DOTIZA-912721 format. One record per residue (C-alpha): residue number from 0; residue in three letters; x, y, z. Coordinates in nm, 4 decimals. Example, Ala and Ser with C-alpha at 12.3 -4.5 7.8 and 13.67 -1.06 7.14 Angstrom:
2
+------+------+----------+----------+----------+
: resi : resn :        X :        Y :        Z :
+------+------+----------+----------+----------+
:    0 :  ALA :   1.2300 :  -0.4500 :   0.7800 :
:    1 :  SER :   1.3670 :  -0.1060 :   0.7140 :
+------+------+----------+----------+----------+
This chain:
291
+------+------+----------+----------+----------+
: resi : resn :        X :        Y :        Z :
+------+------+----------+----------+----------+
:    0 :  MET :  -1.8533 : -12.4070 :  -6.8523 :
:    1 :  SER :  -2.2072 : -12.3741 :  -6.9746 :
:    2 :  LEU :  -2.3464 : -12.4807 :  -6.6350 :
:    3 :  SER :  -2.1253 : -12.2324 :  -6.4518 :
:    4 :  LEU :  -2.2282 : -11.9579 :  -6.6914 :
:    5 :  GLN :  -2.5942 : -12.0420 :  -6.6373 :
:    6 :  GLN :  -2.5497 : -12.0257 :  -6.2590 :
:    7 :  ARG :  -2.3890 : -11.6849 :  -6.2822 :
:    8 :  LEU :  -2.6712 : -11.5607 :  -6.5013 :
:    9 :  ASN :  -2.9293 : -11.6936 :  -6.2565 :
:   10 :  LYS :  -2.7514 : -11.5237 :  -5.9665 :
:   11 :  ARG :  -2.7445 : -11.1915 :  -6.1521 :
:   12 :  SER :  -3.1110 : -11.2274 :  -6.2354 :
:   13 :  ARG :  -3.1994 : -11.2907 :  -5.8701 :
:   14 :  SER :  -2.9894 : -10.9947 :  -5.7547 :
:   15 :  ARG :  -3.1570 : -10.7723 :  -6.0145 :
:   16 :  VAL :  -3.5007 : -10.8797 :  -5.8882 :
:   17 :  GLY :  -3.3903 : -10.8064 :  -5.5320 :
:   18 :  ARG :  -3.2753 : -10.4587 :  -5.6292 :
:   19 :  GLU :  -3.6032 : -10.3916 :  -5.8078 :
:   20 :  ARG :  -3.7970 : -10.4925 :  -5.4972 :
:   21 :  THR :  -3.5790 : -10.2671 :  -5.2864 :
:   22 :  ASN :  -3.6378 :  -9.9834 :  -5.5308 :
:   23 :  TRP :  -4.0126 : -10.0336 :  -5.5032 :
:   24 :  TRP :  -3.9895 : -10.0084 :  -5.1247 :
:   25 :  ALA :  -3.7733 :  -9.6969 :  -5.1504 :
:   26 :  THR :  -4.0118 :  -9.5423 :  -5.4033 :
:   27 :  GLY :  -4.3077 :  -9.6114 :  -5.1775 :
:   28 :  ILE :  -4.1422 :  -9.4570 :  -4.8744 :
:   29 :  LEU :  -4.0358 :  -9.1497 :  -5.0728 :
:   30 :  GLY :  -4.3901 :  -9.1182 :  -5.2087 :
:   31 :  ILE :  -4.5357 :  -9.1191 :  -4.8560 :
:   32 :  CYS :  -4.2836 :  -8.8589 :  -4.7423 :
:   33 :  ALA :  -4.3592 :  -8.6415 :  -5.0443 :
:   34 :  LEU :  -4.7322 :  -8.6702 :  -4.9789 :
:   35 :  ALA :  -4.6815 :  -8.5654 :  -4.6167 :
:   36 :  VAL :  -4.5217 :  -8.2420 :  -4.7424 :
:   37 :  LEU :  -4.7293 :  -8.1721 :  -5.0521 :
:   38 :  ALA :  -5.0717 :  -8.2306 :  -4.8953 :
:   39 :  PRO :  -5.0400 :  -7.9496 :  -4.6348 :
:   40 :  LEU :  -4.8852 :  -7.7245 :  -4.9001 :
:   41 :  PHE :  -5.1796 :  -7.7902 :  -5.1325 :
:   42 :  VAL :  -5.4273 :  -7.7087 :  -4.8533 :
:   43 :  THR :  -5.2396 :  -7.3863 :  -4.7754 :
:   44 :  VAL :  -5.2420 :  -7.2669 :  -5.1373 :
:   45 :  SER :  -5.6027 :  -7.3744 :  -5.1927 :
:   46 :  MET :  -5.7354 :  -7.2065 :  -4.8778 :
:   47 :  ALA :  -5.5369 :  -6.8890 :  -4.9461 :
:   48 :  PHE :  -5.7134 :  -6.8333 :  -5.2793 :
:   49 :  LYS :  -6.0651 :  -6.8993 :  -5.1491 :
:   50 :  SER :  -6.3218 :  -6.6431 :  -5.0488 :
:   51 :  ALA :  -6.4531 :  -6.6179 :  -4.6934 :
:   52 :  LYS :  -6.7637 :  -6.8199 :  -4.7840 :
:   53 :  GLN :  -6.5642 :  -7.0966 :  -4.9528 :
:   54 :  ALA :  -6.3125 :  -7.1156 :  -4.6682 :
:   55 :  VAL :  -6.5740 :  -7.2175 :  -4.4099 :
:   56 :  ASP :  -6.7398 :  -7.4906 :  -4.6155 :
:   57 :  GLY :  -6.5166 :  -7.7554 :  -4.4572 :
:   58 :  LYS :  -6.3709 :  -7.8778 :  -4.7892 :
:   59 :  ALA :  -6.0028 :  -7.8144 :  -4.7359 :
:   60 :  PHE :  -5.8878 :  -8.0146 :  -5.0406 :
:   61 :  SER :  -6.1315 :  -7.8591 :  -5.2862 :
:   62 :  LEU :  -6.0096 :  -7.6078 :  -5.5425 :
:   63 :  PRO :  -6.1250 :  -7.2464 :  -5.5093 :
:   64 :  LYS :  -6.4121 :  -7.1586 :  -5.7442 :
:   65 :  PRO :  -6.3580 :  -6.8827 :  -5.8345 :
:   66 :  PHE :  -6.0090 :  -6.7808 :  -5.7272 :
:   67 :  SER :  -6.0115 :  -6.4897 :  -5.4836 :
:   68 :  ILE :  -5.7341 :  -6.2689 :  -5.3468 :
:   69 :  GLU :  -5.9395 :  -6.1083 :  -5.0714 :
:   70 :  GLY :  -5.7457 :  -6.3143 :  -4.8142 :
:   71 :  PHE :  -5.4167 :  -6.1664 :  -4.9368 :
:   72 :  THR :  -5.5440 :  -5.8082 :  -4.9289 :
:   73 :  ALA :  -5.6857 :  -5.8539 :  -4.5780 :
:   74 :  ALA :  -5.3654 :  -6.0129 :  -4.4479 :
:   75 :  TRP :  -5.1557 :  -5.7400 :  -4.6117 :
:   76 :  ASP :  -5.3334 :  -5.4741 :  -4.4049 :
:   77 :  LEU :  -5.3829 :  -5.6673 :  -4.0805 :
:   78 :  VAL :  -5.0174 :  -5.7490 :  -4.0157 :
:   79 :  ASN :  -4.8708 :  -5.4401 :  -4.1855 :
:   80 :  PHE :  -4.7007 :  -5.6823 :  -4.4226 :
:   81 :  PRO :  -4.4612 :  -5.4362 :  -4.5968 :
:   82 :  ARG :  -4.3013 :  -5.3290 :  -4.2678 :
:   83 :  ALA :  -4.2753 :  -5.6810 :  -4.1247 :
:   84 :  PHE :  -4.1395 :  -5.8114 :  -4.4552 :
:   85 :  THR :  -3.8759 :  -5.5363 :  -4.4711 :
:   86 :  ILE :  -3.7628 :  -5.6015 :  -4.1133 :
:   87 :  SER :  -3.7368 :  -5.9758 :  -4.1775 :
:   88 :  LEU :  -3.5486 :  -5.9152 :  -4.5025 :
:   89 :  VAL :  -3.2953 :  -5.6785 :  -4.3424 :
:   90 :  ILE :  -3.2330 :  -5.9161 :  -4.0513 :
:   91 :  THR :  -3.1923 :  -6.2074 :  -4.2910 :
:   92 :  LEU :  -2.9517 :  -6.0225 :  -4.5209 :
:   93 :  VAL :  -2.7341 :  -5.9138 :  -4.2268 :
:   94 :  ALA :  -2.7405 :  -6.2690 :  -4.0902 :
:   95 :  VAL :  -2.6412 :  -6.4157 :  -4.4270 :
:   96 :  LEU :  -2.3570 :  -6.1701 :  -4.4908 :
:   97 :  GLY :  -2.2345 :  -6.1996 :  -4.1333 :
:   98 :  ALA :  -2.2477 :  -6.5789 :  -4.1415 :
:   99 :  VAL :  -2.0373 :  -6.5978 :  -4.4576 :
:  100 :  LEU :  -1.7817 :  -6.3293 :  -4.3709 :
:  101 :  VAL :  -1.7324 :  -6.3907 :  -3.9982 :
:  102 :  ALA :  -1.7307 :  -6.7695 :  -4.0219 :
:  103 :  SER :  -1.5003 :  -6.7804 :  -4.3249 :
:  104 :  MET :  -1.2471 :  -6.5433 :  -4.1689 :
:  105 :  ALA :  -1.2537 :  -6.7284 :  -3.8366 :
:  106 :  SER :  -1.2150 :  -7.0614 :  -4.0159 :
:  107 :  TYR :  -0.9226 :  -6.9336 :  -4.2205 :
:  108 :  ALA :  -0.7473 :  -6.8074 :  -3.9075 :
:  109 :  ILE :  -0.8031 :  -7.1420 :  -3.7310 :
:  110 :  HIS :  -0.6937 :  -7.3456 :  -4.0312 :
:  111 :  ARG :  -0.3822 :  -7.1400 :  -4.1003 :
:  112 :  ASN :  -0.2706 :  -7.1489 :  -3.7355 :
:  113 :  TRP :  -0.3803 :  -7.5016 :  -3.6486 :
:  114 :  SER :  -0.0395 :  -7.5822 :  -3.4985 :
:  115 :  LYS :  -0.0960 :  -7.3191 :  -3.2266 :
:  116 :  ARG :  -0.2799 :  -7.4308 :  -2.9153 :
:  117 :  PHE :  -0.4989 :  -7.1198 :  -2.8882 :
:  118 :  TYR :  -0.6544 :  -7.1712 :  -3.2315 :
:  119 :  ARG :  -0.7113 :  -7.5421 :  -3.1751 :
:  120 :  PHE :  -0.8801 :  -7.4588 :  -2.8461 :
:  121 :  SER :  -1.0938 :  -7.1956 :  -3.0224 :
:  122 :  PHE :  -1.2101 :  -7.4532 :  -3.2743 :
:  123 :  TYR :  -1.3072 :  -7.7065 :  -3.0080 :
:  124 :  TYR :  -1.4705 :  -7.4305 :  -2.8050 :
:  125 :  LEU :  -1.6892 :  -7.3407 :  -3.1022 :
:  126 :  LEU :  -1.7753 :  -7.7058 :  -3.1570 :
:  127 :  GLY :  -1.8810 :  -7.7297 :  -2.7934 :
:  128 :  ALA :  -2.1065 :  -7.4276 :  -2.8389 :
:  129 :  MET :  -2.3077 :  -7.6257 :  -3.0947 :
:  130 :  PHE :  -2.4600 :  -7.8193 :  -2.8037 :
:  131 :  LEU :  -2.6013 :  -7.5032 :  -2.6437 :
:  132 :  PRO :  -2.9285 :  -7.4151 :  -2.8200 :
:  133 :  PHE :  -3.0851 :  -7.0733 :  -2.7903 :
:  134 :  PRO :  -3.3702 :  -7.1784 :  -2.5531 :
:  135 :  VAL :  -3.1092 :  -7.2771 :  -2.2928 :
:  136 :  LEU :  -2.9481 :  -6.9308 :  -2.3107 :
:  137 :  ALA :  -3.2658 :  -6.7343 :  -2.3820 :
:  138 :  LEU :  -3.2961 :  -6.5636 :  -2.0443 :
:  139 :  SER :  -2.9344 :  -6.4462 :  -2.0367 :
:  140 :  GLN :  -2.9540 :  -6.3224 :  -2.3960 :
:  141 :  VAL :  -3.2704 :  -6.1258 :  -2.3257 :
:  142 :  LYS :  -3.1004 :  -5.9629 :  -2.0266 :
:  143 :  LEU :  -2.7791 :  -5.8804 :  -2.2145 :
:  144 :  THR :  -2.9502 :  -5.7369 :  -2.5225 :
:  145 :  GLY :  -3.1610 :  -5.5170 :  -2.2972 :
:  146 :  LEU :  -2.8543 :  -5.3874 :  -2.1122 :
:  147 :  PHE :  -2.6695 :  -5.3019 :  -2.4338 :
:  148 :  GLY :  -2.9717 :  -5.1544 :  -2.6150 :
:  149 :  LEU :  -2.9912 :  -5.4392 :  -2.8648 :
:  150 :  ASP :  -3.3495 :  -5.5435 :  -2.7918 :
:  151 :  ASN :  -3.4352 :  -5.4657 :  -3.1531 :
:  152 :  PRO :  -3.3903 :  -5.6163 :  -3.5016 :
:  153 :  ALA :  -3.0179 :  -5.5321 :  -3.4970 :
:  154 :  GLY :  -2.9695 :  -5.7469 :  -3.1877 :
:  155 :  VAL :  -3.1570 :  -6.0355 :  -3.3498 :
:  156 :  ALA :  -2.9359 :  -6.0164 :  -3.6599 :
:  157 :  ILE :  -2.6191 :  -6.0225 :  -3.4478 :
:  158 :  LEU :  -2.7440 :  -6.3189 :  -3.2465 :
:  159 :  HIS :  -2.8297 :  -6.5071 :  -3.5666 :
:  160 :  VAL :  -2.4699 :  -6.4649 :  -3.6812 :
:  161 :  MET :  -2.3252 :  -6.5698 :  -3.3464 :
:  162 :  PHE :  -2.5475 :  -6.8728 :  -3.2893 :
:  163 :  GLY :  -2.4737 :  -7.0026 :  -3.6381 :
:  164 :  LEU :  -2.0992 :  -6.9461 :  -3.6050 :
:  165 :  SER :  -2.0159 :  -7.2927 :  -3.4658 :
:  166 :  PHE :  -2.1805 :  -7.4884 :  -3.7445 :
:  167 :  ASN :  -2.0551 :  -7.2542 :  -4.0156 :
:  168 :  VAL :  -1.6958 :  -7.2700 :  -3.8901 :
:  169 :  LEU :  -1.7176 :  -7.6481 :  -3.8947 :
:  170 :  LEU :  -1.8264 :  -7.6403 :  -4.2600 :
:  171 :  PHE :  -1.5638 :  -7.3877 :  -4.3684 :
:  172 :  THR :  -1.2733 :  -7.5553 :  -4.1897 :
:  173 :  SER :  -1.3579 :  -7.8930 :  -4.3413 :
:  174 :  PHE :  -1.3596 :  -7.7282 :  -4.6838 :
:  175 :  LEU :  -1.0353 :  -7.5363 :  -4.6243 :
:  176 :  ARG :  -0.8527 :  -7.8588 :  -4.5413 :
:  177 :  GLY :  -0.9107 :  -7.9712 :  -4.8974 :
:  178 :  LEU :  -0.7511 :  -7.6651 :  -5.0560 :
:  179 :  PRO :  -0.3885 :  -7.7031 :  -5.1683 :
:  180 :  GLY :  -0.1436 :  -7.5217 :  -4.9434 :
:  181 :  GLU :   0.0761 :  -7.4331 :  -5.2411 :
:  182 :  LEU :  -0.1648 :  -7.1520 :  -5.3291 :
:  183 :  GLU :  -0.0901 :  -6.9653 :  -5.0080 :
:  184 :  GLU :   0.2807 :  -7.0377 :  -5.0319 :
:  185 :  SER :   0.3006 :  -6.8912 :  -5.3810 :
:  186 :  ALA :   0.1093 :  -6.5832 :  -5.2659 :
:  187 :  ARG :   0.3485 :  -6.5308 :  -4.9739 :
:  188 :  ILE :   0.6443 :  -6.5665 :  -5.2065 :
:  189 :  ASP :   0.4969 :  -6.2894 :  -5.4213 :
:  190 :  GLY :   0.4753 :  -6.0675 :  -5.1119 :
:  191 :  ALA :   0.1014 :  -6.0918 :  -5.0439 :
:  192 :  SER :  -0.0138 :  -6.0256 :  -4.6871 :
:  193 :  ASN :  -0.2507 :  -6.2526 :  -4.4989 :
:  194 :  TRP :  -0.5374 :  -6.0159 :  -4.5737 :
:  195 :  THR :  -0.4580 :  -6.0077 :  -4.9453 :
:  196 :  THR :  -0.4174 :  -6.3842 :  -4.9588 :
:  197 :  TYR :  -0.7554 :  -6.4346 :  -4.7956 :
:  198 :  TRP :  -0.9504 :  -6.1941 :  -5.0190 :
:  199 :  ARG :  -0.7720 :  -6.2582 :  -5.3496 :
:  200 :  ILE :  -0.7134 :  -6.6342 :  -5.3296 :
:  201 :  ILE :  -0.8924 :  -6.8122 :  -5.0452 :
:  202 :  PHE :  -1.2304 :  -6.6399 :  -5.0366 :
:  203 :  PRO :  -1.3059 :  -6.6924 :  -5.4098 :
:  204 :  LEU :  -1.2248 :  -7.0623 :  -5.3680 :
:  205 :  LEU :  -1.4743 :  -7.0815 :  -5.0819 :
:  206 :  ALA :  -1.7632 :  -6.9921 :  -5.3149 :
:  207 :  PRO :  -1.9366 :  -7.3359 :  -5.3077 :
:  208 :  MET :  -1.9257 :  -7.3567 :  -4.9272 :
:  209 :  SER :  -2.0154 :  -6.9879 :  -4.8931 :
:  210 :  ALA :  -2.3288 :  -7.0539 :  -5.0961 :
:  211 :  THR :  -2.4176 :  -7.3482 :  -4.8721 :
:  212 :  VAL :  -2.3653 :  -7.1458 :  -4.5541 :
:  213 :  ALA :  -2.5650 :  -6.8557 :  -4.6973 :
:  214 :  ILE :  -2.8599 :  -7.0815 :  -4.7786 :
:  215 :  PHE :  -2.8634 :  -7.2358 :  -4.4317 :
:  216 :  ALA :  -2.8364 :  -6.8904 :  -4.2733 :
:  217 :  PHE :  -3.1172 :  -6.7536 :  -4.4899 :
:  218 :  LEU :  -3.3607 :  -7.0326 :  -4.4072 :
:  219 :  SER :  -3.2744 :  -7.0296 :  -4.0379 :
:  220 :  SER :  -3.3027 :  -6.6526 :  -3.9999 :
:  221 :  TRP :  -3.6136 :  -6.6035 :  -4.2139 :
:  222 :  ASN :  -3.8127 :  -6.8779 :  -4.0386 :
:  223 :  ASP :  -3.6981 :  -6.8025 :  -3.6840 :
:  224 :  PHE :  -3.9790 :  -6.7320 :  -3.4391 :
:  225 :  MET :  -3.8408 :  -6.7745 :  -3.0888 :
:  226 :  MET :  -3.5476 :  -6.5337 :  -3.0972 :
:  227 :  PRO :  -3.7298 :  -6.2276 :  -3.2392 :
:  228 :  SER :  -4.0306 :  -6.2852 :  -3.0133 :
:  229 :  LEU :  -3.8071 :  -6.2817 :  -2.7051 :
:  230 :  ILE :  -3.5468 :  -6.0212 :  -2.8018 :
:  231 :  ILE :  -3.7404 :  -5.7489 :  -2.9868 :
:  232 :  ALA :  -3.9180 :  -5.5244 :  -2.7357 :
:  233 :  GLU :  -4.1364 :  -5.3195 :  -2.9719 :
:  234 :  GLN :  -4.4283 :  -5.5043 :  -3.1266 :
:  235 :  ALA :  -4.4134 :  -5.2802 :  -3.4338 :
:  236 :  ASP :  -4.0581 :  -5.4024 :  -3.5071 :
:  237 :  GLN :  -4.1410 :  -5.7727 :  -3.5065 :
:  238 :  THR :  -4.0600 :  -6.0058 :  -3.7936 :
:  239 :  LEU :  -4.3013 :  -6.1910 :  -4.0198 :
:  240 :  PRO :  -4.3037 :  -6.5250 :  -3.8321 :
:  241 :  VAL :  -4.3914 :  -6.3437 :  -3.5113 :
:  242 :  VAL :  -4.6734 :  -6.1322 :  -3.6527 :
:  243 :  GLN :  -4.8274 :  -6.4514 :  -3.7926 :
:  244 :  GLN :  -4.9236 :  -6.5364 :  -3.4352 :
:  245 :  LEU :  -5.1981 :  -6.2777 :  -3.4736 :
:  246 :  PHE :  -5.3949 :  -6.5287 :  -3.6807 :
:  247 :  GLN :  -5.3756 :  -6.7971 :  -3.4133 :
:  248 :  THR :  -5.5692 :  -6.5792 :  -3.1712 :
:  249 :  GLN :  -5.7955 :  -6.3080 :  -3.3090 :
:  250 :  PHE :  -5.8495 :  -6.4410 :  -3.6624 :
:  251 :  SER :  -5.8359 :  -6.8166 :  -3.6108 :
:  252 :  ASN :  -6.1693 :  -6.8617 :  -3.7930 :
:  253 :  ASN :  -6.0755 :  -6.6536 :  -4.0956 :
:  254 :  TYR :  -5.9012 :  -6.9417 :  -4.2649 :
:  255 :  HIS :  -5.8526 :  -6.7749 :  -4.6017 :
:  256 :  VAL :  -5.6842 :  -6.4730 :  -4.4410 :
:  257 :  SER :  -5.4672 :  -6.6886 :  -4.2150 :
:  258 :  PHE :  -5.3494 :  -6.9179 :  -4.4922 :
:  259 :  ALA :  -5.2890 :  -6.6255 :  -4.7270 :
:  260 :  SER :  -5.0646 :  -6.4646 :  -4.4680 :
:  261 :  TYR :  -4.8806 :  -6.7912 :  -4.4071 :
:  262 :  LEU :  -4.8281 :  -6.8347 :  -4.7799 :
:  263 :  MET :  -4.6862 :  -6.4851 :  -4.8220 :
:  264 :  ALA :  -4.4537 :  -6.5381 :  -4.5256 :
:  265 :  MET :  -4.3123 :  -6.8711 :  -4.6398 :
:  266 :  ALA :  -4.2941 :  -6.7903 :  -5.0130 :
:  267 :  PRO :  -3.9442 :  -6.6283 :  -5.0019 :
:  268 :  SER :  -3.7866 :  -6.9246 :  -4.8219 :
:  269 :  VAL :  -3.9521 :  -7.1767 :  -5.0545 :
:  270 :  VAL :  -3.8415 :  -6.9854 :  -5.3639 :
:  271 :  ALA :  -3.4889 :  -6.9428 :  -5.2275 :
:  272 :  TYR :  -3.4584 :  -7.3143 :  -5.1574 :
:  273 :  LEU :  -3.5974 :  -7.4215 :  -5.4938 :
:  274 :  PHE :  -3.3470 :  -7.2074 :  -5.6826 :
:  275 :  THR :  -3.0453 :  -7.2824 :  -5.4637 :
:  276 :  GLN :  -3.0890 :  -7.6398 :  -5.3392 :
:  277 :  ARG :  -2.8187 :  -7.7707 :  -5.5751 :
:  278 :  TRP :  -2.5657 :  -7.5439 :  -5.4039 :
:  279 :  VAL :  -2.6371 :  -7.7115 :  -5.0694 :
:  280 :  MET :  -2.5357 :  -8.0580 :  -5.1883 :
:  281 :  SER :  -2.2565 :  -7.9195 :  -5.4062 :
:  282 :  GLY :  -2.0894 :  -7.7369 :  -5.1192 :
:  283 :  LEU :  -2.1295 :  -8.0192 :  -4.8695 :
:  284 :  THR :  -2.0031 :  -8.2908 :  -5.1029 :
:  285 :  GLN :  -1.7060 :  -8.0865 :  -5.2201 :
:  286 :  GLY :  -1.6078 :  -8.0231 :  -4.8605 :
:  287 :  ALA :  -1.6476 :  -8.3934 :  -4.7806 :
:  288 :  VAL :  -1.4516 :  -8.5578 :  -5.0599 :
:  289 :  LYS :  -1.1475 :  -8.3302 :  -5.0635 :
:  290 :  SER :  -0.8581 :  -8.4573 :  -4.8591 :
+------+------+----------+----------+----------+
């Protein structure tokens, strides 16, 4: 008995050492990945707060001495930052609200009528649309938005909702399958209509997945460059990612101004992700484990 016990202890000790070695490898890989993200971010913040003289000294990783905001003030005026920021914000808000409302209602209709062939076909049709990225359909979308007078921020917001519909419906339907059907049955017994059942019972229960969809829609819409650059006809109505291209041409040597503008443009998405990242995993895992 003592020999067998000693063998089991030795085996556990060896397995513990193996796990510790694996953890060291995992920690090292995660450290490299973190460095690959944090190093460019550090350079961006450092260069943004440098003066014009400090920005051209070639020391990208040095701290600004002293801190200067002249890059921010110059970028604010050069790109007409308040207007571009407002346009991007409005497009993003419409895209987020549209993504949550349209996708959740479509998913509820598909889930509730899954036994009908038309709704099953609609679901598979939307899944198939996930394999058609915007660059493939760019020319046709540019033509259609021009014909219908949607070559403006409103057209971009609508397209953001439509192109995200497939993925969002997939998330919502997977979550709806985990909700107990007795809730709807009890509502119908009490005389509630489909509309009342959706708004009073189903939609509040979709809060975790709605938050996840909203976060994805926010990040995708705020950071999008290709769609606004192709769809919006007026240069004055362009979004923040598009007006940043100004610094890749005329002001490519004014590093402090360029990096200050980049920092202002990406700050909302970074802040939004930092405060809402737990909702992403919460919504996805809840939709995955429910049966």
